[in-house]
PDB file with SEQRES, HELIX, SHEET and CRYST1 records, atoms N, CA, C and O in Angstrom:
SEQRES   1 A   49  MET LEU LEU LEU TYR LYS LYS GLN ASN ILE ILE GLU ARG          
SEQRES   2 A   49  PHE PHE ALA ARG LEU LYS GLN PHE ARG GLY ILE ALA THR          
SEQRES   3 A   49  ARG TYR ASP LYS LEU GLN SER ILE PHE ILE ALA ALA VAL          
SEQRES   4 A   49  GLN LEU VAL PRO ALA ILE ILE GLY ILE ASN                      
HELIX    1 AA1 LEU A    2  LYS A   19  1                                  18    
HELIX    2 AA2 ARG A   22  ALA A   25  1                                   4    
HELIX    3 AA3 GLN A   32  ILE A   48  1                                  17    
CRYST1    1.000    1.000    1.000  90.00  90.00  90.00 P 1           1          
ATOM      1  N   MET A   1      90.918 110.433  96.587  1.00  0.00           N  
ATOM      2  CA  MET A   1      91.311 109.890  97.850  1.00  0.00           C  
ATOM      3  C   MET A   1      92.773 109.288  97.657  1.00  0.00           C  
ATOM      4  O   MET A   1      93.523 109.212  98.631  1.00  0.00           O  
ATOM      5  N   LEU A   2      93.140 108.896  96.502  1.00  0.00           N  
ATOM      6  CA  LEU A   2      94.487 108.364  96.362  1.00  0.00           C  
ATOM      7  C   LEU A   2      95.533 109.419  96.515  1.00  0.00           C  
ATOM      8  O   LEU A   2      96.653 109.154  96.953  1.00  0.00           O  
ATOM      9  N   LEU A   3      95.170 110.587  96.161  1.00  0.00           N  
ATOM     10  CA  LEU A   3      96.092 111.732  96.190  1.00  0.00           C  
ATOM     11  C   LEU A   3      96.381 112.178  97.557  1.00  0.00           C  
ATOM     12  O   LEU A   3      97.479 112.638  97.870  1.00  0.00           O  
ATOM     13  N   LEU A   4      95.303 112.030  98.456  1.00  0.00           N  
ATOM     14  CA  LEU A   4      95.498 112.333  99.851  1.00  0.00           C  
ATOM     15  C   LEU A   4      96.528 111.400 100.449  1.00  0.00           C  
ATOM     16  O   LEU A   4      97.409 111.846 101.184  1.00  0.00           O  
ATOM     17  N   TYR A   5      96.435 110.072 100.139  1.00  0.00           N  
ATOM     18  CA  TYR A   5      97.280 109.053 100.793  1.00  0.00           C  
ATOM     19  C   TYR A   5      98.748 109.289 100.279  1.00  0.00           C  
ATOM     20  O   TYR A   5      99.700 109.088 101.033  1.00  0.00           O  
ATOM     21  N   LYS A   6      98.913 109.708  99.013  1.00  0.00           N  
ATOM     22  CA  LYS A   6     100.205 110.045  98.461  1.00  0.00           C  
ATOM     23  C   LYS A   6     100.767 111.253  99.143  1.00  0.00           C  
ATOM     24  O   LYS A   6     101.966 111.288  99.419  1.00  0.00           O  
ATOM     25  N   LYS A   7     100.041 112.149  99.402  1.00  0.00           N  
ATOM     26  CA  LYS A   7     100.585 113.374 100.190  1.00  0.00           C  
ATOM     27  C   LYS A   7     100.931 113.031 101.674  1.00  0.00           C  
ATOM     28  O   LYS A   7     101.887 113.533 102.266  1.00  0.00           O  
ATOM     29  N   GLN A   8     100.090 112.155 102.202  1.00  0.00           N  
ATOM     30  CA  GLN A   8     100.341 111.807 103.580  1.00  0.00           C  
ATOM     31  C   GLN A   8     101.766 110.970 103.612  1.00  0.00           C  
ATOM     32  O   GLN A   8     102.614 111.252 104.459  1.00  0.00           O  
ATOM     33  N   ASN A   9     101.963 110.006 102.716  1.00  0.00           N  
ATOM     34  CA  ASN A   9     103.164 109.332 102.613  1.00  0.00           C  
ATOM     35  C   ASN A   9     104.302 110.223 102.500  1.00  0.00           C  
ATOM     36  O   ASN A   9     105.282 109.963 103.198  1.00  0.00           O  
ATOM     37  N   ILE A  10     104.332 111.280 101.697  1.00  0.00           N  
ATOM     38  CA  ILE A  10     105.375 112.196 101.544  1.00  0.00           C  
ATOM     39  C   ILE A  10     105.700 112.845 102.843  1.00  0.00           C  
ATOM     40  O   ILE A  10     106.870 112.986 103.197  1.00  0.00           O  
ATOM     41  N   ILE A  11     104.704 113.238 103.550  1.00  0.00           N  
ATOM     42  CA  ILE A  11     104.914 113.963 104.821  1.00  0.00           C  
ATOM     43  C   ILE A  11     105.410 113.060 105.838  1.00  0.00           C  
ATOM     44  O   ILE A  11     106.256 113.474 106.630  1.00  0.00           O  
ATOM     45  N   GLU A  12     104.939 111.761 105.912  1.00  0.00           N  
ATOM     46  CA  GLU A  12     105.460 110.832 106.837  1.00  0.00           C  
ATOM     47  C   GLU A  12     106.918 110.553 106.568  1.00  0.00           C  
ATOM     48  O   GLU A  12     107.701 110.447 107.511  1.00  0.00           O  
ATOM     49  N   ARG A  13     107.305 110.433 105.334  1.00  0.00           N  
ATOM     50  CA  ARG A  13     108.699 110.066 104.967  1.00  0.00           C  
ATOM     51  C   ARG A  13     109.619 111.291 105.314  1.00  0.00           C  
ATOM     52  O   ARG A  13     110.766 111.119 105.725  1.00  0.00           O  
ATOM     53  N   PHE A  14     109.051 112.572 105.125  1.00  0.00           N  
ATOM     54  CA  PHE A  14     109.881 113.685 105.646  1.00  0.00           C  
ATOM     55  C   PHE A  14     110.209 113.690 107.045  1.00  0.00           C  
ATOM     56  O   PHE A  14     111.361 113.894 107.430  1.00  0.00           O  
ATOM     57  N   PHE A  15     109.107 113.442 107.937  1.00  0.00           N  
ATOM     58  CA  PHE A  15     109.347 113.400 109.312  1.00  0.00           C  
ATOM     59  C   PHE A  15     110.350 112.292 109.783  1.00  0.00           C  
ATOM     60  O   PHE A  15     111.138 112.444 110.717  1.00  0.00           O  
ATOM     61  N   ALA A  16     110.228 111.190 109.045  1.00  0.00           N  
ATOM     62  CA  ALA A  16     111.170 110.018 109.345  1.00  0.00           C  
ATOM     63  C   ALA A  16     112.671 110.528 109.074  1.00  0.00           C  
ATOM     64  O   ALA A  16     113.622 110.297 109.821  1.00  0.00           O  
ATOM     65  N   ARG A  17     112.716 111.242 107.909  1.00  0.00           N  
ATOM     66  CA  ARG A  17     114.232 111.709 107.602  1.00  0.00           C  
ATOM     67  C   ARG A  17     114.588 112.806 108.565  1.00  0.00           C  
ATOM     68  O   ARG A  17     115.756 112.970 108.917  1.00  0.00           O  
ATOM     69  N   LEU A  18     113.548 113.603 109.025  1.00  0.00           N  
ATOM     70  CA  LEU A  18     113.952 114.719 109.905  1.00  0.00           C  
ATOM     71  C   LEU A  18     114.404 114.165 111.316  1.00  0.00           C  
ATOM     72  O   LEU A  18     115.186 114.799 112.024  1.00  0.00           O  
ATOM     73  N   LYS A  19     113.904 113.030 111.659  1.00  0.00           N  
ATOM     74  CA  LYS A  19     114.291 112.340 112.918  1.00  0.00           C  
ATOM     75  C   LYS A  19     115.828 112.088 112.916  1.00  0.00           C  
ATOM     76  O   LYS A  19     116.477 112.099 113.962  1.00  0.00           O  
ATOM     77  N   GLN A  20     116.355 111.871 111.748  1.00  0.00           N  
ATOM     78  CA  GLN A  20     117.817 111.485 111.746  1.00  0.00           C  
ATOM     79  C   GLN A  20     118.680 112.664 112.233  1.00  0.00           C  
ATOM     80  O   GLN A  20     119.801 112.493 112.713  1.00  0.00           O  
ATOM     81  N   PHE A  21     118.126 113.813 112.091  1.00  0.00           N  
ATOM     82  CA  PHE A  21     118.913 115.111 112.678  1.00  0.00           C  
ATOM     83  C   PHE A  21     118.482 115.316 114.090  1.00  0.00           C  
ATOM     84  O   PHE A  21     117.822 116.290 114.453  1.00  0.00           O  
ATOM     85  N   ARG A  22     118.863 114.403 114.831  1.00  0.00           N  
ATOM     86  CA  ARG A  22     118.556 114.575 116.398  1.00  0.00           C  
ATOM     87  C   ARG A  22     119.240 115.833 116.964  1.00  0.00           C  
ATOM     88  O   ARG A  22     118.683 116.497 117.838  1.00  0.00           O  
ATOM     89  N   GLY A  23     120.379 116.143 116.493  1.00  0.00           N  
ATOM     90  CA  GLY A  23     121.018 117.295 116.968  1.00  0.00           C  
ATOM     91  C   GLY A  23     120.071 118.593 117.007  1.00  0.00           C  
ATOM     92  O   GLY A  23     120.167 119.398 117.934  1.00  0.00           O  
ATOM     93  N   ILE A  24     119.279 118.736 116.103  1.00  0.00           N  
ATOM     94  CA  ILE A  24     118.390 119.927 116.041  1.00  0.00           C  
ATOM     95  C   ILE A  24     117.368 119.955 117.244  1.00  0.00           C  
ATOM     96  O   ILE A  24     117.099 120.962 117.900  1.00  0.00           O  
ATOM     97  N   ALA A  25     116.829 118.670 117.435  1.00  0.00           N  
ATOM     98  CA  ALA A  25     115.847 118.624 118.581  1.00  0.00           C  
ATOM     99  C   ALA A  25     116.511 118.885 120.018  1.00  0.00           C  
ATOM    100  O   ALA A  25     115.886 119.364 120.964  1.00  0.00           O  
ATOM    101  N   THR A  26     117.839 118.513 120.054  1.00  0.00           N  
ATOM    102  CA  THR A  26     118.416 118.532 121.391  1.00  0.00           C  
ATOM    103  C   THR A  26     119.388 119.779 121.466  1.00  0.00           C  
ATOM    104  O   THR A  26     120.249 119.866 122.342  1.00  0.00           O  
ATOM    105  N   ARG A  27     119.209 120.656 120.571  1.00  0.00           N  
ATOM    106  CA  ARG A  27     120.196 121.765 120.540  1.00  0.00           C  
ATOM    107  C   ARG A  27     119.601 123.001 121.308  1.00  0.00           C  
ATOM    108  O   ARG A  27     118.431 123.365 121.184  1.00  0.00           O  
ATOM    109  N   TYR A  28     120.472 123.567 122.063  1.00  0.00           N  
ATOM    110  CA  TYR A  28     120.037 124.658 122.817  1.00  0.00           C  
ATOM    111  C   TYR A  28     121.136 125.822 122.626  1.00  0.00           C  
ATOM    112  O   TYR A  28     122.120 125.908 123.361  1.00  0.00           O  
ATOM    113  N   ASP A  29     120.892 126.630 121.656  1.00  0.00           N  
ATOM    114  CA  ASP A  29     121.781 127.658 121.301  1.00  0.00           C  
ATOM    115  C   ASP A  29     121.464 128.994 122.171  1.00  0.00           C  
ATOM    116  O   ASP A  29     120.361 129.165 122.690  1.00  0.00           O  
ATOM    117  N   LYS A  30     122.384 129.797 122.267  1.00  0.00           N  
ATOM    118  CA  LYS A  30     122.193 131.062 123.048  1.00  0.00           C  
ATOM    119  C   LYS A  30     121.280 131.936 122.197  1.00  0.00           C  
ATOM    120  O   LYS A  30     120.367 132.600 122.690  1.00  0.00           O  
ATOM    121  N   LEU A  31     121.574 131.906 120.866  1.00  0.00           N  
ATOM    122  CA  LEU A  31     120.771 132.819 120.025  1.00  0.00           C  
ATOM    123  C   LEU A  31     119.620 132.099 119.312  1.00  0.00           C  
ATOM    124  O   LEU A  31     119.777 130.998 118.784  1.00  0.00           O  
ATOM    125  N   GLN A  32     118.464 132.760 119.319  1.00  0.00           N  
ATOM    126  CA  GLN A  32     117.348 132.075 118.774  1.00  0.00           C  
ATOM    127  C   GLN A  32     117.559 132.005 117.183  1.00  0.00           C  
ATOM    128  O   GLN A  32     117.158 131.036 116.538  1.00  0.00           O  
ATOM    129  N   SER A  33     118.186 133.050 116.618  1.00  0.00           N  
ATOM    130  CA  SER A  33     118.463 132.985 115.113  1.00  0.00           C  
ATOM    131  C   SER A  33     119.271 131.923 114.730  1.00  0.00           C  
ATOM    132  O   SER A  33     119.017 131.381 113.655  1.00  0.00           O  
ATOM    133  N   ILE A  34     120.253 131.499 115.448  1.00  0.00           N  
ATOM    134  CA  ILE A  34     121.038 130.314 115.153  1.00  0.00           C  
ATOM    135  C   ILE A  34     120.167 129.103 115.153  1.00  0.00           C  
ATOM    136  O   ILE A  34     120.261 128.300 114.225  1.00  0.00           O  
ATOM    137  N   PHE A  35     119.341 128.922 116.113  1.00  0.00           N  
ATOM    138  CA  PHE A  35     118.522 127.704 116.171  1.00  0.00           C  
ATOM    139  C   PHE A  35     117.536 127.671 114.868  1.00  0.00           C  
ATOM    140  O   PHE A  35     117.383 126.671 114.166  1.00  0.00           O  
ATOM    141  N   ILE A  36     116.923 128.868 114.672  1.00  0.00           N  
ATOM    142  CA  ILE A  36     115.877 128.924 113.463  1.00  0.00           C  
ATOM    143  C   ILE A  36     116.711 128.562 112.182  1.00  0.00           C  
ATOM    144  O   ILE A  36     116.202 127.854 111.313  1.00  0.00           O  
ATOM    145  N   ALA A  37     117.934 129.022 112.068  1.00  0.00           N  
ATOM    146  CA  ALA A  37     118.719 128.716 110.893  1.00  0.00           C  
ATOM    147  C   ALA A  37     118.950 127.371 110.724  1.00  0.00           C  
ATOM    148  O   ALA A  37     118.864 126.876 109.600  1.00  0.00           O  
ATOM    149  N   ALA A  38     119.271 126.624 111.823  1.00  0.00           N  
ATOM    150  CA  ALA A  38     119.519 125.254 111.838  1.00  0.00           C  
ATOM    151  C   ALA A  38     118.278 124.461 111.408  1.00  0.00           C  
ATOM    152  O   ALA A  38     118.322 123.559 110.572  1.00  0.00           O  
ATOM    153  N   VAL A  39     117.137 124.876 112.061  1.00  0.00           N  
ATOM    154  CA  VAL A  39     115.872 124.219 111.756  1.00  0.00           C  
ATOM    155  C   VAL A  39     115.490 124.380 110.144  1.00  0.00           C  
ATOM    156  O   VAL A  39     114.851 123.505 109.561  1.00  0.00           O  
ATOM    157  N   GLN A  40     115.908 125.482 109.550  1.00  0.00           N  
ATOM    158  CA  GLN A  40     115.641 125.762 108.233  1.00  0.00           C  
ATOM    159  C   GLN A  40     116.663 125.028 107.255  1.00  0.00           C  
ATOM    160  O   GLN A  40     116.362 124.717 106.102  1.00  0.00           O  
ATOM    161  N   LEU A  41     117.848 124.797 107.814  1.00  0.00           N  
ATOM    162  CA  LEU A  41     118.845 124.171 107.085  1.00  0.00           C  
ATOM    163  C   LEU A  41     118.463 122.694 106.767  1.00  0.00           C  
ATOM    164  O   LEU A  41     118.677 122.177 105.670  1.00  0.00           O  
ATOM    165  N   VAL A  42     117.926 122.111 107.736  1.00  0.00           N  
ATOM    166  CA  VAL A  42     117.722 120.581 107.629  1.00  0.00           C  
ATOM    167  C   VAL A  42     116.720 120.233 106.511  1.00  0.00           C  
ATOM    168  O   VAL A  42     116.943 119.285 105.758  1.00  0.00           O  
ATOM    169  N   PRO A  43     115.640 120.981 106.404  1.00  0.00           N  
ATOM    170  CA  PRO A  43     114.794 120.617 105.195  1.00  0.00           C  
ATOM    171  C   PRO A  43     115.446 120.862 103.823  1.00  0.00           C  
ATOM    172  O   PRO A  43     115.169 120.174 102.840  1.00  0.00           O  
ATOM    173  N   ALA A  44     116.325 121.877 103.808  1.00  0.00           N  
ATOM    174  CA  ALA A  44     117.043 122.113 102.642  1.00  0.00           C  
ATOM    175  C   ALA A  44     118.030 120.888 102.300  1.00  0.00           C  
ATOM    176  O   ALA A  44     118.107 120.461 101.148  1.00  0.00           O  
ATOM    177  N   ILE A  45     118.713 120.392 103.263  1.00  0.00           N  
ATOM    178  CA  ILE A  45     119.543 119.172 103.030  1.00  0.00           C  
ATOM    179  C   ILE A  45     118.758 118.061 102.644  1.00  0.00           C  
ATOM    180  O   ILE A  45     119.228 117.343 101.762  1.00  0.00           O  
ATOM    181  N   ILE A  46     117.571 117.750 103.165  1.00  0.00           N  
ATOM    182  CA  ILE A  46     116.695 116.715 102.875  1.00  0.00           C  
ATOM    183  C   ILE A  46     116.287 116.781 101.464  1.00  0.00           C  
ATOM    184  O   ILE A  46     116.346 115.807 100.714  1.00  0.00           O  
ATOM    185  N   GLY A  47     115.812 118.115 101.066  1.00  0.00           N  
ATOM    186  CA  GLY A  47     115.497 118.373  99.727  1.00  0.00           C  
ATOM    187  C   GLY A  47     116.557 118.124  98.639  1.00  0.00           C  
ATOM    188  O   GLY A  47     116.247 117.609  97.565  1.00  0.00           O  
ATOM    189  N   ILE A  48     117.682 118.460  98.907  1.00  0.00           N  
ATOM    190  CA  ILE A  48     118.878 118.204  97.979  1.00  0.00           C  
ATOM    191  C   ILE A  48     119.007 116.733  97.798  1.00  0.00           C  
ATOM    192  O   ILE A  48     119.130 116.239  96.677  1.00  0.00           O  
ATOM    193  N   ASN A  49     118.980 115.987  98.959  1.00  0.00           N  
ATOM    194  CA  ASN A  49     119.121 114.540  98.776  1.00  0.00           C  
ATOM    195  C   ASN A  49     117.908 113.938  98.246  1.00  0.00           C  
ATOM    196  O   ASN A  49     117.862 112.726  98.034  1.00  0.00           O  
TER     197      ASN A  49                                                      
END                                                                             
């Protein structure tokens, strides 16, 4: 059960960090590929830090 709480904490912290990148949520690009690339870039940035 402890492992479950540990994983839940990691996911909650990830979404808290993700909220810092509000530009992704409010971004409306003409091309879907640019939006998808931006969405994939944010977790990479979070992972590096």
